[in-house]
N, C-alpha and C positions, 0 to 999 in steps of 0.2 A: 331330148326325149319329151317334147311338148305333149305328145299323145297321152303320156302317163299322168300329166297334170290335170286331165279332165276328171272331175269328181264322178264317183260311182252313180250318183243321182242322175247326172247327165247321160251316162252310158245307158242306164235303164230307159230314159226318155228316148234316146236315139234308137234303141232296140225296139221299143214299143212302136215308134213311128215307122220303122222299117217293117215290122210285122203287119201293121195295118196297110201300109203301102203295098207290100207283096201280096196280101190277100186279094187286092183288086186286080191283080194280074192272073189270078187263077181262073181256069175255065170250068173246073168241076166245082159244083156248089158246095159239096161236102168239104172239100179241101179249102175252099174260100172261107167258109164259116169257121172251120177249125183253126186256120192260120189267123183269122181275124180275132177269134177268141183268145189266142195266145197274145196278140198285140194288145187287146183290151185288158187282159190280166196284168200285163206289164205296165200299162198305163195306170191301172188301179194302184199297183205297187209304187209307181212313180208319184202318184198323187199323195200317197202317205209319206213318201220320202221328202216331199216338199213341205213338210210340217202340216199335213192334212189340207190339201187343196180339194175341197168338196166338189166344185164343178167338174174337175177331171175325174174324180172317183165315182160320183153318181152317174155321169154320162156313160163312162166306159163300163161300169157295172151293169147298167141297164142294157147296153149293147151286148155285153157278154151273155146276159140272161136271154135276150131275144135270140141270139145265135144258138144257144143251147136248146131253147124251145123248138126252133126249126130243125135242128139236127135230130132231136128226138122224134119229131114228126116224120122226118125223112126215113129214119131207122124203122119206125113202126110201119110205114108204107112199104118199105122193101121187105120187111119180115112177113107181111101179110100175104 
């Protein structure tokens, strides 16, 4: 049962990587940004789980905010 020997921190890191990778396979920009935001949120959590890795936290938090900004712009454009 080697798979169970992987620490939770690494599982979160793998899930974050998978989320970001999957986002690049999306054709719909809204889905791409949403999935990427999930990956970024997981990377922020992963950064804190690594006893506060600021480069990971700051970069992914910034990308999360950028994605959120553009999602809001898209929503406003489609509501208008």
